[in-house]
PLY file of the C-alpha trace (Angstrom):
ply
format ascii 1.0
element vertex 187
property float x
property float y
property float z
element edge 186
property int vertex1
property int vertex2
end_header
104.01 105.31 91.05
104.37 107.68 88.13
101.50 109.33 86.26
102.25 109.58 82.55
101.01 112.46 80.44
102.41 110.83 77.30
100.90 107.49 76.21
102.72 104.43 77.51
104.73 102.30 75.14
102.46 100.22 72.90
99.42 102.49 73.39
97.51 100.11 75.73
93.91 100.77 76.75
92.50 100.30 80.22
89.64 97.78 80.03
86.60 98.40 82.21
83.68 96.10 82.81
80.22 97.29 81.72
79.82 98.88 85.19
82.95 101.00 84.53
85.11 99.19 87.07
88.41 97.64 85.95
88.23 93.96 85.05
91.37 93.44 87.11
93.65 95.55 89.26
96.56 93.14 89.43
97.55 92.59 86.81
95.91 95.76 85.56
93.41 94.98 82.79
95.10 96.43 79.72
94.68 95.47 76.06
97.07 96.29 73.26
95.80 98.82 70.73
95.35 96.17 68.00
92.95 94.13 70.17
91.11 97.31 71.15
90.57 98.38 67.52
89.30 94.89 66.71
86.86 95.00 69.67
85.66 98.48 68.61
85.11 97.28 65.06
83.18 94.24 66.36
81.06 96.57 68.52
81.98 94.70 71.75
83.27 97.78 73.60
82.45 101.43 74.13
85.28 103.94 73.80
85.42 106.06 76.94
88.65 108.06 76.42
91.16 108.33 73.57
94.78 109.24 72.98
95.71 111.90 70.41
97.08 109.20 68.09
95.11 108.17 64.97
95.36 104.90 63.02
94.06 104.58 59.50
92.99 101.93 57.06
92.16 102.65 53.41
88.57 103.46 54.36
88.50 104.18 58.12
90.20 106.33 60.71
90.23 105.70 64.49
91.64 107.64 67.39
93.39 105.09 69.60
91.31 104.46 72.71
92.99 104.86 76.11
89.98 103.63 78.14
87.28 101.24 76.94
84.27 99.63 78.62
82.84 96.25 77.70
79.26 96.35 76.45
78.43 93.01 78.10
78.95 92.71 81.85
81.35 90.00 83.04
80.40 88.70 86.49
83.25 89.11 88.94
81.88 86.64 91.49
83.09 83.56 89.64
85.47 81.22 91.44
89.07 82.28 90.85
91.24 79.84 88.94
93.83 78.02 90.99
97.03 79.43 89.51
100.46 80.19 90.91
99.86 83.91 90.40
96.47 83.88 92.18
97.99 81.89 95.05
100.82 84.41 95.44
98.28 87.24 95.26
96.08 85.60 97.93
99.14 85.32 100.20
100.30 88.86 99.32
103.55 87.60 97.75
104.74 86.70 101.26
106.17 83.46 102.64
103.54 82.09 105.00
106.21 80.54 107.23
108.75 83.34 107.80
107.02 86.47 106.45
109.61 87.45 103.85
108.23 88.77 100.60
109.09 88.85 96.96
112.13 86.64 96.62
112.44 82.99 95.66
108.74 82.29 96.17
107.41 78.80 95.61
104.26 77.06 96.73
104.15 74.47 99.46
101.72 71.67 100.22
100.75 72.14 103.89
100.00 68.42 104.10
102.71 67.00 101.80
101.67 65.00 98.78
103.69 62.09 100.19
101.24 62.10 103.13
98.12 62.33 100.96
97.94 66.11 100.61
96.25 67.46 97.51
96.92 70.46 95.30
93.98 72.62 96.36
93.44 76.14 97.68
92.99 74.68 101.18
96.33 72.85 101.17
98.77 75.19 99.40
100.57 78.24 100.78
103.23 80.56 99.43
106.68 79.72 100.80
110.14 81.08 100.15
112.59 78.50 98.82
114.57 78.21 102.10
111.41 77.60 104.17
110.02 75.13 101.62
113.31 73.23 101.71
113.48 73.33 105.54
109.89 72.06 105.89
110.50 69.32 103.34
108.01 66.45 103.30
106.67 67.16 106.80
103.49 68.78 108.02
103.80 72.20 109.68
103.32 70.55 113.08
106.06 68.01 112.39
108.42 70.75 111.18
107.48 73.25 113.91
106.54 75.77 111.19
102.90 76.85 111.46
101.71 78.99 108.53
100.87 82.62 109.33
97.37 82.22 107.90
95.08 79.29 107.22
94.96 78.51 103.50
91.52 78.85 101.92
89.95 79.47 98.56
89.71 83.23 98.00
86.77 84.95 96.42
87.23 87.00 93.28
86.45 90.10 95.37
89.25 89.26 97.81
91.77 88.85 95.00
90.66 92.20 93.54
91.13 93.84 96.94
94.56 92.24 97.27
95.45 93.47 93.78
94.73 97.06 94.78
97.60 96.77 97.24
100.08 96.36 94.37
99.68 99.34 92.02
101.66 99.32 88.76
104.78 101.44 88.30
102.97 103.82 85.98
99.46 104.93 85.04
98.33 107.09 82.17
96.49 110.21 83.30
93.35 109.20 81.34
93.03 106.06 83.51
93.04 107.77 86.91
89.29 108.39 87.19
88.64 104.64 86.92
91.27 103.27 89.31
91.16 103.33 93.08
94.37 103.00 95.05
94.96 104.46 98.51
98.39 105.87 97.70
100.06 109.14 96.89
100.81 109.56 93.18
104.03 111.11 91.87
103.54 113.83 89.27
0 1
1 2
2 3
3 4
4 5
5 6
6 7
7 8
8 9
9 10
10 11
11 12
12 13
13 14
14 15
15 16
16 17
17 18
18 19
19 20
20 21
21 22
22 23
23 24
24 25
25 26
26 27
27 28
28 29
29 30
30 31
31 32
32 33
33 34
34 35
35 36
36 37
37 38
38 39
39 40
40 41
41 42
42 43
43 44
44 45
45 46
46 47
47 48
48 49
49 50
50 51
51 52
52 53
53 54
54 55
55 56
56 57
57 58
58 59
59 60
60 61
61 62
62 63
63 64
64 65
65 66
66 67
67 68
68 69
69 70
70 71
71 72
72 73
73 74
74 75
75 76
76 77
77 78
78 79
79 80
80 81
81 82
82 83
83 84
84 85
85 86
86 87
87 88
88 89
89 90
90 91
91 92
92 93
93 94
94 95
95 96
96 97
97 98
98 99
99 100
100 101
101 102
102 103
103 104
104 105
105 106
106 107
107 108
108 109
109 110
110 111
111 112
112 113
113 114
114 115
115 116
116 117
117 118
118 119
119 120
120 121
121 122
122 123
123 124
124 125
125 126
126 127
127 128
128 129
129 130
130 131
131 132
132 133
133 134
134 135
135 136
136 137
137 138
138 139
139 140
140 141
141 142
142 143
143 144
144 145
145 146
146 147
147 148
148 149
149 150
150 151
151 152
152 153
153 154
154 155
155 156
156 157
157 158
158 159
159 160
160 161
161 162
162 163
163 164
164 165
165 166
166 167
167 168
168 169
169 170
170 171
171 172
172 173
173 174
174 175
175 176
176 177
177 178
178 179
179 180
180 181
181 182
182 183
183 184
184 185
185 186
């Protein structure tokens, strides 16, 4: 990971919850500068850090924020939405049948829909395309392909913890005090 001393392209701001923790680690909670200025003007956020860049209107001048905190706390214990991204994050972007990661990922119904399986957290796992094709419309027992972990609905906290395992390719230096990854940073 690279630490940038110059602002990243587009001048994004890191968005923190009212408790000064990031709303999301993966994807990292960033807003474009236009949305940030609008939120500042609407008094929905507190500016924590700024870039050296200034934007002006006919009557106002703002330094572009690099870190903002919401004024109203957003509870992080809500049930995560069932999305392809959240499923892949729960399963660490790894095929649950063969253990490969990152390539040709799909999702697989553990109990196939043709056998009454439903599209729920408890019945879907991440699978690479070759394993999904090999398993076909069979159960793991029928195909001789047990999943590496039992599928279950993750908590929001678990997804946040999983997200910390996938840091972005770059971070701006003004964000570092608010992000917590157990990795060595490149200067």
